[in-house]
C-alpha positions as CSV (number, residue, x, y, z in Angstrom):
1,M,205.6,110.1,92.7
2,K,209.2,109.0,92.4
3,I,210.1,107.0,89.2
4,C,213.5,105.7,88.1
5,A,214.8,103.7,85.1
6,L,217.4,100.9,85.2
7,T,219.3,99.3,82.4
8,M,222.5,97.2,81.7
9,V,224.8,97.7,78.8
10,Y,227.9,96.5,77.1
11,K,229.4,98.6,74.2
12,D,226.0,99.5,72.7
13,H,226.8,103.2,72.7
14,W,224.3,104.3,70.1
15,A,221.4,102.6,71.8
16,L,222.5,103.8,75.2
17,A,222.6,107.4,73.9
18,Q,219.0,107.0,72.7
19,W,218.0,105.5,76.1
20,F,219.6,108.3,78.0
21,R,218.1,111.0,75.9
22,H,214.7,109.5,76.2
23,Y,214.5,108.7,79.9
24,S,216.5,111.8,81.1
25,R,213.8,113.9,79.4
26,L,211.1,112.0,81.1
27,L,212.6,111.4,84.6
28,G,215.8,113.5,84.9
29,P,219.3,112.1,84.7
30,E,219.6,111.8,88.5
31,N,216.9,109.1,88.4
32,L,218.7,106.9,85.8
33,Y,220.8,103.9,86.7
34,V,223.2,102.1,84.3
35,V,224.9,98.9,85.0
36,S,228.1,98.7,82.9
37,H,229.1,95.1,82.1
38,G,232.9,95.8,82.2
39,A,234.7,99.1,82.6
40,D,233.8,101.6,79.9
41,P,234.5,105.4,80.4
42,C,232.3,106.2,77.5
43,I,229.2,105.4,79.5
44,Q,229.5,108.2,81.9
45,E,230.2,110.6,79.0
46,I,227.0,109.4,77.2
47,C,225.0,109.5,80.4
48,P,226.0,112.7,82.3
49,G,224.3,112.9,85.7
50,A,223.2,109.2,85.7
51,S,224.4,106.7,88.3
52,V,226.8,104.2,86.7
53,L,227.7,100.9,88.4
54,T,230.5,98.8,86.8
55,I,230.5,95.1,87.3
56,P,233.3,92.7,86.2
57,R,233.2,91.2,82.8
58,D,235.1,88.0,83.7
59,R,232.3,85.5,83.4
60,L,229.8,85.0,80.6
61,Q,228.8,81.4,81.4
62,G,225.1,81.3,82.4
63,F,224.9,85.1,81.6
64,D,221.2,85.4,81.2
65,H,220.4,83.7,84.5
66,W,222.8,85.5,86.8
67,R,222.1,88.8,84.9
68,G,218.4,88.5,85.6
69,R,218.9,87.7,89.2
70,M,221.3,90.6,89.7
71,L,219.0,93.1,88.0
72,N,216.0,91.8,90.0
73,G,218.0,92.5,93.1
74,F,219.0,96.0,92.0
75,Q,215.4,96.6,91.1
76,Q,214.1,95.5,94.5
77,G,216.6,97.8,96.2
78,L,215.5,100.8,94.2
79,L,211.9,100.2,95.3
80,E,213.0,101.1,98.8
81,I,213.4,104.7,97.4
82,Y,211.1,104.9,94.3
83,D,207.4,104.2,93.8
84,W,208.0,102.7,90.3
85,V,211.1,101.2,88.7
86,I,211.3,101.1,84.9
87,R,213.6,98.3,83.6
88,T,214.3,97.9,80.0
89,D,217.3,96.9,77.9
90,A,219.4,99.8,76.6
91,D,217.8,99.5,73.1
92,E,214.2,99.7,74.4
93,L,212.2,102.9,74.9
94,I,208.8,103.3,76.5
95,C,206.6,105.7,74.6
96,L,203.2,107.1,75.5
97,D,200.4,108.2,73.2
98,P,199.8,111.9,74.2
99,A,196.2,111.6,73.3
100,R,195.7,109.1,76.1
101,W,198.3,110.1,78.7
102,G,199.6,113.5,79.8
103,S,202.8,112.1,81.3
104,L,204.5,109.0,82.5
105,A,203.7,109.9,86.1
106,D,200.1,110.4,85.2
107,M,199.8,107.1,83.5
108,L,201.5,105.2,86.3
109,A,199.4,106.9,89.0
110,Q,196.3,105.5,87.3
111,Q,197.5,101.8,87.4
112,Q,196.2,99.3,89.9
113,A,198.4,96.4,88.9
114,P,201.8,96.0,90.6
115,A,203.6,95.4,87.2
116,L,203.0,96.5,83.7
117,F,203.4,95.3,80.1
118,A,203.7,97.4,77.0
119,L,202.8,96.7,73.4
120,G,206.1,96.2,71.7
121,F,207.4,96.7,68.2
122,N,210.7,96.4,66.3
123,L,211.8,99.6,64.7
124,F,213.5,99.1,61.3
125,D,216.0,101.1,59.3
126,F,215.5,100.2,55.6
127,S,218.1,102.7,54.3
128,D,220.9,101.3,52.2
129,A,223.7,103.5,53.5
130,E,225.1,103.6,57.0
131,A,224.8,106.9,58.8
132,D,228.0,108.7,59.8
133,A,229.0,107.1,63.1
134,A,229.8,110.5,64.6
135,E,226.4,111.9,63.7
136,A,224.1,108.9,64.5
137,P,224.1,109.3,68.3
138,K,223.1,112.9,68.1
139,A,219.9,112.4,66.2
140,P,216.7,111.0,67.9
141,V,215.9,107.6,66.4
142,F,212.3,108.5,65.5
143,A,213.6,111.3,63.3
144,R,215.5,108.6,61.4
145,T,212.9,106.0,60.8
146,R,209.2,105.3,61.7
147,A,208.9,101.8,60.1
148,A,207.6,99.4,62.7
149,V,206.5,95.7,63.1
150,F,204.6,94.8,66.2
151,T,205.8,91.7,68.1
152,G,204.5,89.7,71.0
153,H,208.1,88.8,71.9
154,Y,209.0,92.4,72.7
155,S,205.6,93.2,74.4
156,K,207.5,92.9,77.6
157,A,207.0,93.6,81.3
158,W,208.8,96.9,81.9
159,A,207.7,98.5,85.2
160,V,207.1,97.3,88.7
161,R,206.0,99.0,92.0
162,R,206.3,95.9,94.1
163,P,209.3,93.5,94.6
164,I,208.4,91.3,91.6
165,G,211.2,89.9,89.4
166,L,211.3,90.1,85.7
167,R,212.2,87.0,83.7
168,R,211.9,85.8,80.0
169,H,210.2,89.2,79.0
170,G,207.6,88.6,81.7
171,I,207.0,88.5,85.4
172,Q,208.4,85.9,87.7
173,L,205.8,84.8,90.3
174,R,205.3,82.3,93.0
175,P,203.2,79.3,91.6
176,A,200.3,80.1,93.9
177,R,200.0,83.6,92.4
178,L,200.4,82.7,88.8
179,A,196.7,81.9,87.9
180,Q,195.2,85.1,89.4
181,F,197.9,87.7,88.9
182,P,196.6,90.7,86.9
183,F,197.9,91.1,83.4
184,A,198.1,94.9,82.7
185,M,199.0,96.3,79.3
186,P,197.7,99.9,79.3
187,R,196.4,101.1,76.0
188,G,198.6,103.8,74.4
189,V,201.9,102.5,76.1
190,Y,204.5,101.1,73.7
191,L,207.9,99.5,73.9
192,A,210.1,100.5,70.9
193,H,212.9,97.9,70.3
194,L,215.8,99.7,68.5
195,K,218.0,96.7,67.5
196,Y,217.3,97.2,63.8
197,A,216.7,100.9,63.9
198,D,220.1,102.1,62.7
199,V,222.2,100.3,60.1
200,A,225.6,101.5,61.4
201,A,224.8,100.6,65.1
202,L,223.4,97.2,64.0
203,S,226.6,96.4,62.1
204,A,228.8,97.3,65.1
205,M,226.7,95.3,67.6
206,T,226.5,92.3,65.2
207,E,230.3,92.0,65.6
208,V,230.0,92.2,69.4
209,R,227.3,89.5,69.5
210,H,229.4,87.2,67.3
211,E,232.4,87.7,69.6
212,V,230.3,86.9,72.8
213,A,228.6,83.9,71.2
214,N,231.9,82.3,70.5
215,T,232.9,82.4,74.2
216,K,233.6,78.9,75.4
217,G,231.7,77.3,78.3
218,P,228.1,76.4,79.2
219,G,225.4,79.0,79.2
220,A,226.8,81.2,76.5
221,P,224.5,82.8,73.9
222,G,223.2,80.3,71.3
223,K,222.9,80.0,67.6
224,A,221.2,83.3,66.9
225,W,224.2,85.3,68.3
226,Q,226.6,83.0,66.5
227,Q,224.9,83.9,63.2
228,A,224.2,87.5,64.2
229,A,225.1,89.0,60.8
230,K,222.8,86.6,58.8
231,E,220.0,87.0,61.4
232,A,220.2,90.8,61.0
233,V,220.0,90.7,57.2
234,D,217.2,88.2,57.2
235,K,215.1,90.3,59.7
236,L,215.5,93.5,57.7
237,A,214.5,91.8,54.5
238,E,211.6,90.0,56.0
239,A,210.2,93.1,57.6
240,E,210.5,95.2,54.5
241,A,208.6,92.6,52.5
242,L,205.6,92.6,54.8
243,P,202.4,94.3,53.7
244,H,201.7,97.8,55.2
245,L,198.8,98.6,57.4
246,P,197.8,102.0,58.7
247,W,198.8,102.7,62.3
248,Q,195.3,102.6,63.8
249,E,194.4,99.2,62.2
250,A,197.8,97.7,63.0
251,E,197.9,98.9,66.6
252,E,194.3,97.7,67.3
253,T,195.0,94.2,65.8
254,A,198.3,93.8,67.7
255,W,196.9,95.1,71.1
256,S,193.7,93.0,70.9
257,S,195.7,89.8,70.0
258,L,197.9,90.1,73.1
259,Q,195.2,90.5,75.8
260,S,195.2,86.8,76.7
261,P,198.7,86.2,78.1
262,V,200.7,83.0,78.7
263,R,200.7,81.7,82.3
264,D,203.6,79.4,82.1
265,E,203.3,76.9,84.9
266,A,206.6,75.2,84.2
267,S,208.6,78.4,84.9
268,S,205.9,80.3,86.9
269,V,206.2,83.3,84.5
270,L,203.4,85.5,83.2
271,R,204.2,86.8,79.8
272,C,202.8,87.8,76.4
273,K,202.2,85.3,73.6
274,S,205.2,85.4,71.3
275,L,203.1,86.3,68.3
276,R,204.8,87.4,65.0
277,F,202.5,89.8,63.2
278,Q,202.6,89.6,59.4
279,F,202.3,93.3,58.7
280,R,204.3,96.5,59.2
281,T,203.1,100.0,59.9
282,T,204.3,103.6,60.1
283,L,204.5,105.3,63.5
284,P,202.5,108.5,64.1
285,N,204.4,111.8,64.1
286,W,204.0,112.1,67.9
287,F,206.6,109.4,68.6
288,G,209.7,111.0,70.0
289,L,208.1,114.3,70.9
């Protein structure tokens, strides 16, 4: 079975280092594809052996729409070569419970659905001090923190084996297929969202998001990016204040709550409910192994 991973990035070097370490171990660097939004020589240094494609950074208007269409096109092209294409943001890692799955290839080989979802969580760094910027990229993120909050919003579609587009964290379908298309979220498959997992990296990317959000023109990112610093502080404080549940109870509650997906007829998208779970948990020690 041939599997590859595809992502797109702009400046998020800490997250990209985590992405490359994770997927190169699972798939080999030769099966990784990075779209660089603007020229950045650091990307090839961070991702040795991966294929890096640079696209111009001269238009941000309507970014989400054209970015999605472009990546769907790249994804479809890769399916001419690969059996499965994994597509996540650079700050998203797919992790498997070793008690359920021997490997990524083993898990994918057992799936009947043409596209897969994963149970998602935000990983949080509650430390007060920022890590040394030079040391942070060298350490695996799960060695730094295991504080997690499950989220329906980041329980995303992440892998396809047919030419199916991804949109709004879900699957873009023809209207005639929406009602009967299978929703598949294999148990023991998780999407770790790293945006809040390192204080130093979060601070650096908050400045980038604020810069991008203040770009003039229609289709630019909205209020959340314009107030990125406040949003980051609020998210961290909110998560730390949540009651703690043991992993097994928290995982069962979140997974069970998301097994009835949204079939959005207006956009013809199959996606998870955007549930906000009001508890946090601690990841088992096998994460990152």
